[in-house]
Every structure is written in structure tokens, then in C-alpha cells.
C-alpha positions in Angstrom: 0.0 0.0 0.0 1.0 3.6 -0.5 2.3 5.9 2.3 -0.9 7.9 2.0 -3.0 4.9 2.7 -0.9 4.0 5.8 -1.2 7.7 6.9 -4.9 7.7 6.4 -5.4 4.4 8.3 -3.1 5.7 11.1 -5.0 9.0 11.3 -8.3 7.3 11.5 -7.1 4.9 14.2 -5.8 7.8 16.3 -9.2 9.5 15.9 -11.0 6.3 16.9 -8.7 5.9 20.0 -9.3 9.5 21.0 -13.0 8.9 20.7 -12.8 5.8 22.8 -10.8 7.6 25.5 -13.5 10.3 25.6 -16.2 7.7 25.8 -14.4 5.9 28.7 -14.2 9.3 30.4 -18.0 9.7 30.1 -18.5 6.2 31.4 -16.3 7.0 34.4 -18.3 10.1 35.1 -21.5 8.0 35.1 -19.9 5.4 37.4 -19.0 8.2 39.9 -22.6 9.5 39.7 -23.9 6.0 40.3 -21.8 5.5 43.4 -23.2 8.8 44.7 -26.7 7.7 43.9 -26.0 4.4 45.7 -24.8 6.4 48.7 -28.1 8.3 48.7 -30.2 5.2 48.0 -31.7 6.9 45.0 -33.1 3.9 43.0 -34.5 6.0 40.1 -31.2 7.7 39.6 -29.3 4.4 39.7 -31.6 3.0 37.1 -31.2 6.0 34.8 -27.5 6.0 35.1 -27.3 2.2 34.5 -29.3 2.7 31.2 -26.8 5.4 30.1 -23.8 3.2 31.1 -25.3 0.3 29.0 -25.5 2.5 25.9 -22.0 3.6 26.3 -20.7 0.1 26.9 -22.4 -1.1 23.8 -20.8 1.8 21.8 -17.4 0.9 23.2 -17.8 -2.8 22.2 -18.5 -1.7 18.7 -15.5 0.7 18.8 -13.2 -2.1 20.1 -14.2 -4.3 17.1 -13.5 -1.4 14.7 -10.2 -0.8 16.5 -9.1 -4.4 16.0 -10.1 -4.3 12.3 -8.3 -1.0 11.7 -5.2 -2.3 13.5 -5.2 -5.5 11.3 -5.5 -3.3 8.1 -2.7 -1.0 9.2 -0.5 -4.0 10.1 -1.1 -5.5 6.6 -0.5 -2.1 5.0 2.9 -2.0 6.8 3.7 -5.6 5.9 3.7 -6.7 9.5 1.4 -9.7 9.2 -1.9 -10.4 11.0 -0.6 -11.4 14.5 -2.1 -9.2 17.3 0.1 -6.3 18.3 0.0 -3.7 21.0 -0.7 -0.2 19.9 2.7 1.1 21.0 4.4 -1.7 19.1 2.4 -0.8 16.0 3.2 2.9 16.5 6.9 2.2 16.3 6.5 1.2 12.6 4.8 4.5 11.7 6.5 7.7 10.5 6.2 10.9 12.5 3.9 12.6 13.4 1.6 9.6 13.5 4.0 7.6 15.7 3.9 10.2 18.4 0.1 10.7 18.1 -0.6 7.0 18.4 1.7 6.6 21.4 0.2 9.6 23.1 -3.4 8.5 22.5 -2.5 4.9 23.5 -1.1 6.0 26.8 -4.2 8.2 27.4 -6.4 5.2 26.7 -4.3 3.0 29.0 -4.6 5.5 31.9 -8.4 5.8 31.3 -8.8 2.0 31.4 -6.8 1.8 34.6 -9.0 4.4 36.2 -12.1 2.5 35.0 -10.8 -0.7 36.6 -10.5 1.0 39.9 -14.0 2.3 39.6 -15.2 -1.1 38.6 -13.6 -2.7 41.7 -15.1 0.0 44.0 -18.6 -0.6 42.5 -18.2 -4.3 42.8 -17.3 -4.0 46.4 -20.1 -1.7 47.2 -22.6 -3.9 45.4 -21.4 -7.0 47.2 -21.7 -5.4 50.6 -25.2 -4.1 49.8 -26.3 -7.6 48.7 -24.8 -9.1 51.9 -26.7 -6.7 54.0 -29.9 -7.2 52.0 -29.5 -11.0 52.5 -29.2 -10.5 56.2 -32.4 -8.3 56.3 -34.3 -10.9 54.2 -33.1 -13.7 56.5 -34.4 -11.8 59.6 -37.7 -11.0 57.8 -38.4 -14.6 56.8 -37.1 -16.5 59.8 -38.7 -14.6 62.6 -36.8 -13.1 65.4 -36.6 -14.6 68.8 -38.1 -12.2 71.2 -36.7 -11.6 74.6 -37.4 -14.2 77.2 -40.2 -13.4 79.6 -41.3 -14.7 82.9 -44.8 -16.1 83.3 -47.2 -15.7 86.2 -45.6 -18.7 87.9 -42.1 -17.2 87.7 -41.0 -19.7 85.0 -38.9 -18.4 82.2 -40.7 -18.6 78.9 -39.2 -18.1 75.5 -41.3 -16.1 73.0 -40.9 -15.8 69.3 -42.3 -13.2 67.0 -44.2 -13.9 63.8 -42.2 -13.8 60.6 -42.8 -10.5 58.8 -44.1 -12.2 55.7 -46.5 -14.4 57.8 -47.7 -11.2 59.6 -48.7 -9.5 56.4 -50.2 -12.5 54.7 
């Protein structure tokens, strides 16, 4: 392929990677907002944010497929074969200024993905703790709680139990 084709492919790949970095940034903003909504127990806001996150995640999946396709095309145009390569390795085969642009955008994307991983871990931890507490609440509601022991008229200690919440409400 000609140098202009390689340059066009590299330029388009840099644009795509920049777009992906911005989309990951938007997704991170929504993840922060969702953690805040969880703190405030705002179920409607959590649902709304989750819908937006799903849309962004779908868009990113499409972009990742396009990125892989563009990288394969660029590798073939450079005569590097079809084996998977890292972006920074691919960039080393490009002339300036595309080399620097690709390395810069690849580093930005890498940092954004690391930030997203931290947010994902935090969200997972919060969700797991919430589910644990919810499980405990449901266990108490369905098993009935032993009431305090009482003493009857004869002075004998009697154990009482309360009705299960779901039995009490039908």
C-alpha cells in the first residue's frame, strides 16, 4: 500500500482511539454519579445511570471491534502480518507525526482504562456489601426473630418468638 493509505489508516485509528478515550471518560463520570446515587439510595437515579452506562458500553464494544479491524488493516499495509500487536508496538512502525500521536493516545487510553478498573472494583465491592446486608435483612424477615425471654405468672422463664414478617402481612 502507499504511504498515503498508511497515513490515512493511522490518522483514522488515532481519531478512533481518541473517541474511545472520551467515551471511557464519560462512562467513568456516570460510574462516579452512580456511586453517589447508591450512597443516597436513589433507585430512580441508579436505574437512569445504568441505562446510560449500558448504551456507552455497547458503543465501546463496537469501537473495540472497529479498532481491531483497523489495526489489522494497518499491520497489513505496513507488511507486519496479521498477528495481534500492542498499539505502542504498531506505532513504532509508523513515521512521525503519526507515531507520536498514536503513542500519546494509546497512553491516554491505557490510563483511562486503569481508572475505569479502579471504579469497577469499587462498584463491585459496594454492590457485594449491599447484597450481603440485603440478604441479612431478608433472613431476619423470613425467619422470625426470637423475642426476649419473659417470665410467666408462675415465675417460670418462657421463650417467645415473633411472627415472621411475611407471615404477619399475609
